[in-house]
C-alpha positions in Angstrom: -36.8 3.6 15.9 -34.2 2.4 18.5 -31.8 5.4 17.8 -30.3 7.0 20.9 -28.9 10.6 20.7 -28.3 12.6 17.5 -25.8 11.8 14.9 -24.7 13.0 11.4 -23.0 10.8 8.9 -22.0 10.9 5.2 -23.5 8.3 2.8 -23.0 8.4 -1.0 -22.2 12.1 -0.8 -25.3 12.9 1.3 -25.3 14.2 4.8 -27.7 12.2 6.9 -29.0 13.1 10.4 -30.0 10.2 12.6 -32.1 10.8 15.7 -34.9 9.2 17.7 -37.3 11.2 15.6 -36.1 9.6 12.4 -33.6 9.6 9.6 -33.3 12.7 7.5 -31.3 12.9 4.3 -30.1 16.5 4.3 -29.0 16.9 0.6 -29.1 15.0 -2.7 -26.4 12.4 -3.0 -23.5 13.2 -5.2 -23.2 9.6 -6.3 -25.4 8.2 -9.1 -24.2 4.6 -8.9 -21.8 2.7 -6.6 -21.0 -1.0 -7.0 -20.2 -1.3 -3.3 -23.5 0.2 -2.3 -25.3 -2.1 -4.7 -23.6 -5.2 -3.3 -24.4 -4.2 0.3 -27.8 -2.6 -0.1 -29.1 -3.6 -3.6 -29.4 -0.1 -5.0 -28.7 0.2 -8.7 -29.5 3.9 -8.7 -28.7 6.2 -5.8 -31.1 8.9 -4.9 -32.4 10.3 -1.6 -34.7 7.3 -1.1 -31.9 4.8 -1.7 -29.7 6.6 0.9 -32.6 6.6 3.3 -33.2 2.9 2.9 -29.5 2.0 3.4 -29.3 4.0 6.6 -32.6 2.5 7.8 -31.0 -1.0 7.2 -27.9 0.0 9.2 -30.2 1.0 12.1 -32.7 -1.9 12.0 -30.4 -4.8 11.2 -27.1 -3.7 12.8 -28.2 -1.4 15.6 -26.3 1.5 14.1 -26.6 4.5 16.5 -28.6 2.3 18.9 -28.0 0.9 22.4 -28.2 -2.6 21.0 -25.5 -1.9 18.4 -24.2 -5.1 16.7 -20.4 -5.6 16.9 -19.5 -8.2 14.3 -15.9 -8.6 13.3 -16.5 -10.5 10.0 -14.7 -8.9 7.1 -17.0 -7.0 4.7 -14.8 -5.7 1.9 -11.4 -6.8 0.6 -9.5 -3.5 1.1 -11.4 -1.7 3.9 -9.5 0.4 6.5 -10.8 -1.7 9.4 -9.9 -4.9 7.7 -6.4 -3.7 7.1 -6.0 -2.3 10.6 -7.1 -5.6 12.2 -4.4 -7.5 10.3 -1.7 -4.9 11.1 -2.6 -4.9 14.8 -2.7 -8.7 15.0 0.7 -9.0 13.2 2.3 -6.4 15.5 3.0 -4.0 12.6 1.2 -1.1 14.5 0.7 -0.8 18.2 -2.7 0.8 18.3 -5.4 2.3 16.1 -7.2 5.6 16.6 -10.6 5.3 14.9 -14.2 6.7 15.2 -17.3 5.0 16.4 -20.8 6.4 16.5 -22.0 6.8 20.1 -18.4 7.1 21.3 -16.5 9.5 19.0 -12.7 9.0 18.9 -11.6 5.5 20.1 -8.1 4.3 20.9 -7.5 0.5 20.9 -4.9 -2.2 20.3 -7.7 -4.8 19.8 -7.8 -5.6 16.1 -11.1 -7.5 16.4 -12.7 -4.4 18.0 -11.5 -2.2 15.2 -13.2 -4.5 12.6 -16.3 -4.8 14.7 -16.6 -1.1 14.9 -15.7 -0.3 11.3 -17.2 -3.1 9.3 -20.3 -1.2 8.0 -19.3 2.3 9.1 -19.5 5.4 6.9 -18.0 8.8 7.6 -19.2 10.1 10.9 -19.4 13.9 11.0 -20.6 14.2 14.6 -22.1 11.9 17.2 -23.4 11.9 20.8 -22.7 9.5 23.6 -24.5 6.1 23.8 -23.6 4.5 27.1 -24.0 0.9 26.0 -21.6 1.4 23.0 -19.0 3.1 25.2 -19.3 0.3 27.8 -18.8 -2.4 25.0 -15.7 -0.5 23.7 -14.2 -0.2 27.2 -14.9 -3.9 28.0 -13.1 -4.9 24.8 -9.8 -3.0 25.3 -10.8 0.3 23.9 -10.5 3.8 25.3 -12.9 6.6 24.4 -11.3 10.0 24.1 -14.2 11.9 25.7 -17.1 9.9 27.1 -19.2 12.9 28.1 -19.4 14.3 24.6 -18.3 11.6 22.2 -16.0 14.2 20.6 -14.4 13.3 17.3 -10.8 14.6 17.4 -8.3 12.3 15.7 -5.3 14.5 16.3 -6.1 14.6 20.0 -6.6 10.8 19.9 -3.2 10.3 18.5 -1.7 12.5 21.2 -3.5 10.5 23.9 -2.4 7.2 22.4 1.2 8.4 22.5 0.7 9.6 26.0 -0.5 6.1 26.9 2.8 4.6 25.7 2.0 3.5 22.2 4.8 4.2 19.7 3.5 3.1 16.3 0.0 4.6 15.9 -2.4 4.2 13.0 -5.2 6.7 12.7 -8.2 7.0 10.3 -9.3 10.4 9.3 -12.4 11.2 7.3 -12.5 14.0 4.7 -14.8 16.0 7.0 -11.9 16.2 9.4 -9.1 16.3 6.7 -7.3 19.2 8.4 -6.5 16.9 11.3 -4.0 15.1 9.0 -1.8 18.2 8.8 -2.0 18.6 12.6 -1.0 14.9 13.1 1.9 15.3 10.7 3.1 18.3 12.6 2.9 16.4 15.9 4.7 13.5 14.4 7.5 15.8 13.2 7.8 17.5 16.6 8.0 14.3 18.5 9.8 12.0 16.1 7.1 9.4 16.5 5.7 7.0 13.9 2.1 7.6 12.8 0.4 5.9 9.9 -2.4 8.1 8.5 -5.2 6.4 6.6 -7.6 8.8 4.9 -11.1 7.4 4.6 -14.7 8.3 3.6 -13.6 10.8 0.9 -16.7 11.0 -1.3 -17.4 14.6 -0.2 -13.8 15.7 -0.3 -13.3 19.1 -1.8 -10.3 20.9 -3.4 -9.3 22.4 -0.1 -9.0 19.0 1.5 -6.5 17.7 -1.1 -3.5 19.5 0.5 -4.2 17.6 3.8 -5.1 14.2 2.3 -1.9 14.2 0.2 0.0 14.0 3.5 -1.7 10.6 4.3 0.2 7.3 4.0 -2.9 5.6 2.5 -6.0 7.1 1.0 -9.3 5.6 0.0 -10.7 7.2 -3.2 -14.3 6.4 -2.2 -16.5 7.9 -4.9 -14.4 11.0 -5.3 -13.1 12.1 -8.7 -10.9 14.7 -6.9 -9.1 11.9 -5.1 -8.6 10.0 -8.3 -7.2 12.9 -10.2 -5.3 14.9 -7.5 -4.2 12.2 -5.1 -4.2 8.9 -7.1 -1.6 10.3 -9.4 0.9 10.3 -6.5 0.2 6.7 -5.5 3.0 4.1 -5.3 0.6 1.3 -5.3 -3.2 0.9 -5.9 -5.5 -1.6 -4.4 -8.7 -2.4 -6.2 -10.4 -0.7 -9.1 -14.0 0.0 -8.3 -13.2 1.8 -5.0 -9.4 2.2 -5.2 -7.1 2.6 -2.2 -3.8 4.4 -2.8 -0.5 4.0 -0.9 1.1 7.4 -1.0 4.2 6.7 1.0 6.8 3.9 1.4 5.4 3.2 4.8 1.9 2.9 3.4 3.2 0.7 0.6 4.9 -1.7 3.0 1.9 -2.1 5.2 -0.4 -2.7 2.2 2.0 -5.4 1.0 2.0 -7.0 4.5 -1.8 -7.0 4.4 -1.8 -8.7 1.0 0.5 -11.3 2.3 -2.2 -12.4 4.7 -4.9 -12.5 2.0 -6.4 -15.7 0.8 -7.8 -14.0 -2.3 -6.3 -14.7 -5.8 -4.6 -11.5 -7.0 -3.3 -10.1 -10.2 -0.2 -7.8 -10.0 1.2 -5.9 -12.9 3.5 -3.0 -13.6 2.3 0.4 -14.8 3.9 3.7 -15.8 1.3 5.8 -14.0 -1.5 5.7 -11.5 -4.4 5.8 -10.9 -5.4 2.8 -13.0 -9.0 3.4 -14.0 -10.6 1.0 -16.5 -13.6 2.4 -18.2 -17.0 1.4 -16.8 -15.6 0.4 -13.4 -16.3 2.3 -10.2 -19.0 4.7 -9.0 -20.6 7.2 -11.3 -21.2 10.8 -10.1 -23.9 13.3 -10.7 -23.1 16.9 -11.6 -20.5 17.8 -9.1 -20.7 21.5 -9.5 -23.9 21.3 -7.5 -22.4 19.4 -4.7 -19.2 21.1 -3.6 -18.7 20.8 0.1 -18.1 24.2 1.7 
């Protein structure tokens, strides 16, 4: 096991602790089946063992949470947050991104390739600890780590530091485990008159209390959350994808999604609908009994 430090992530609704002593799945996954997880890791049924194996693969093949972490900027999914952020940065539509990387915590960068290399196979990071080699790679590729000594995750503070560094148009990703930060960022934006794009990500474990914050995002990934589909997706102006939908909730988010699509070499189907979300039967993840898995 090459893991350095202790980390906690979310995977398929499970919390997973990763440390030099091993990988520990802390609770049953809330997801029964996910087409994205199947395509990446081959699991047709998700249980504790499937989560364990997928995290083990991240560690052994990609150096996740390790000193030899692989940074590969190849796109993985069509509508991933890091894939979109890379395009927006390279087209000059945003000035910088505030993201999270294991071993570093909150990261500020204008380098789109670094954003994709960090985020390509990332899942929601709840907490992490410093890994010097990861921090050094980020810094040598145009990134700034918010707090190197602790690898603190604080997206609101990251936005403030980005603005303090002179960036005007900031894009920030916020996982549901930190959903309250969205409201803090919006208040900061209102107080300063700045332009912040909020992308809500990793929402499988989102609870009812998180919705009031996630609804303030510009773009939200539904992940495997039925709550996002019913209580956020119905406010969408545009929806990307069907199996793991991504919703534009504001005109700003809609414009940036359309700009991303303009760069896509995929064939697309676009049609009008009276209401969103669009959810064809039999598409997307299936969930287990959610009453057992409400996040406190």
